[in-house]
C-alpha positions in Angstrom: 68.5 -104.2 -62.0 66.5 -103.6 -58.6 65.9 -100.1 -57.3 64.7 -99.0 -53.6 60.9 -98.7 -54.5 60.3 -101.7 -56.8 59.2 -103.6 -53.9 56.5 -101.1 -52.8 55.4 -100.6 -56.7 55.3 -104.6 -57.0 53.2 -104.7 -53.8 50.9 -101.8 -55.2 50.8 -103.7 -58.8 49.7 -107.0 -57.7 47.6 -105.9 -54.2 50.0 -107.9 -51.7 53.3 -108.4 -51.0 55.1 -109.9 -53.4 57.6 -113.2 -53.4 60.7 -112.4 -53.0 62.1 -111.5 -56.6 65.6 -110.7 -57.7 65.6 -108.6 -60.6 63.2 -106.4 -62.9 63.9 -107.3 -66.4 61.3 -105.1 -67.8 59.8 -101.8 -67.2 57.1 -99.5 -68.8 58.1 -96.0 -70.0 57.6 -94.5 -66.5 60.6 -96.4 -65.2 58.0 -99.0 -63.2 58.4 -102.9 -63.0 56.5 -104.7 -65.7 57.8 -107.9 -65.3 59.6 -109.5 -62.3 62.2 -112.3 -62.2 61.6 -115.1 -59.4 63.9 -117.1 -57.9 63.9 -120.9 -59.0 62.7 -121.5 -54.9 60.6 -120.1 -52.9 61.4 -119.1 -49.4 60.1 -122.2 -48.1 62.7 -123.8 -50.5 59.5 -125.4 -52.8 60.3 -125.3 -56.7 58.7 -122.2 -58.2 58.8 -122.7 -61.9 57.7 -119.0 -63.3 61.0 -117.3 -64.0 59.2 -114.5 -65.2 56.1 -112.8 -63.5 53.9 -110.0 -65.1 53.2 -107.2 -62.7 51.9 -104.6 -64.5 48.0 -104.3 -63.8 46.8 -102.9 -67.2 48.7 -105.8 -68.9 47.7 -108.5 -66.6 44.0 -107.5 -66.9 44.0 -107.2 -71.0 45.9 -110.5 -71.3 43.2 -111.7 -68.6 40.6 -111.1 -71.1 42.4 -112.9 -73.6 42.7 -115.9 -71.4 38.8 -115.6 -70.6 38.0 -115.3 -74.6 39.7 -118.8 -75.0 43.2 -117.4 -75.5 45.1 -120.3 -74.4 43.6 -123.0 -76.5 43.6 -120.8 -79.6 47.4 -120.0 -79.4 48.3 -123.8 -78.3 46.3 -124.8 -81.7 48.5 -122.2 -83.5 51.6 -123.2 -82.0 50.6 -127.0 -83.1 49.8 -126.1 -86.7 52.3 -123.1 -87.5 55.7 -124.2 -88.3 57.3 -120.9 -87.2 55.3 -120.5 -83.9 56.2 -124.4 -83.1 60.0 -123.2 -83.4 59.5 -120.1 -81.7 57.7 -122.1 -78.7 60.5 -125.1 -78.8 63.3 -122.2 -78.7 61.2 -120.5 -75.8 61.1 -123.9 -73.9 64.8 -124.6 -74.3 65.8 -121.1 -73.0 63.5 -121.7 -70.0 65.0 -125.0 -69.4 68.7 -123.5 -69.5 67.5 -120.6 -67.2 66.4 -123.3 -64.6 68.2 -126.4 -65.0 67.5 -127.2 -61.3 63.9 -127.3 -62.1 64.4 -129.9 -64.9 62.5 -130.0 -68.0 60.0 -127.3 -67.4 58.7 -125.1 -69.8 57.5 -121.4 -69.8 55.2 -121.1 -66.9 56.2 -124.6 -65.6 54.6 -126.5 -68.3 55.6 -130.1 -68.8 53.6 -131.1 -72.1 55.3 -130.3 -75.4 52.9 -127.4 -76.9 51.1 -126.4 -73.9 50.6 -123.0 -73.2 48.9 -123.0 -69.9 49.0 -119.3 -69.0 49.3 -116.3 -71.6 50.6 -114.0 -68.6 53.9 -116.3 -68.1 54.7 -116.0 -71.9 53.9 -112.5 -72.3 56.7 -112.0 -69.3 58.8 -114.3 -71.0 58.6 -112.1 -73.9 59.2 -108.7 -72.1 62.2 -110.0 -70.3 63.8 -112.0 -73.2 62.9 -110.2 -76.1 62.3 -111.8 -79.4 60.2 -114.8 -78.1 57.6 -114.5 -80.6 54.7 -116.4 -78.9 54.8 -114.1 -75.9 55.5 -111.2 -78.5 51.8 -112.4 -80.1 50.2 -112.2 -76.7 51.7 -108.9 -75.9 50.8 -107.1 -79.2 47.0 -108.8 -78.9 47.0 -107.4 -75.3 47.5 -103.8 -76.9 51.1 -103.8 -75.5 52.6 -102.2 -72.4 50.4 -99.5 -71.7 51.5 -95.9 -72.5 51.2 -93.9 -70.4 51.7 -96.2 -67.5 48.6 -97.3 -66.0 49.9 -96.7 -62.5 50.2 -92.8 -63.3 47.1 -92.2 -60.9 48.3 -94.9 -58.2 
């Protein structure tokens, strides 16, 4: 659910005016957005395949460090080799396609290739917005979870 302050908070979190968003499916303990939900098309009508966008600056930074350390390739290898993760990935992909049928067979973060991770942030956001997505849950856990207290307490 959106509240009046969300647009301003998200702008501070990401350092710019955000694209229009339709919901805040995940919040931190302080009530600030952690994940926003984007419409299927941008304001100019172009497709926007990333349904859930991570906005929490502390979690974005922590996941960025995981990506910089080779986290995408590591997780893709695990999805390819671990049956439970492969099944969770497939379910997440199926759920994503169901959320955005107008965009076709695009997986989490707009991936086309089966097993592709592309962006750890997108998978983490998906897990926070749709609890139970094990691939994203791994990422959130490896990043230390949603910061508590809120990383914007001083902002």
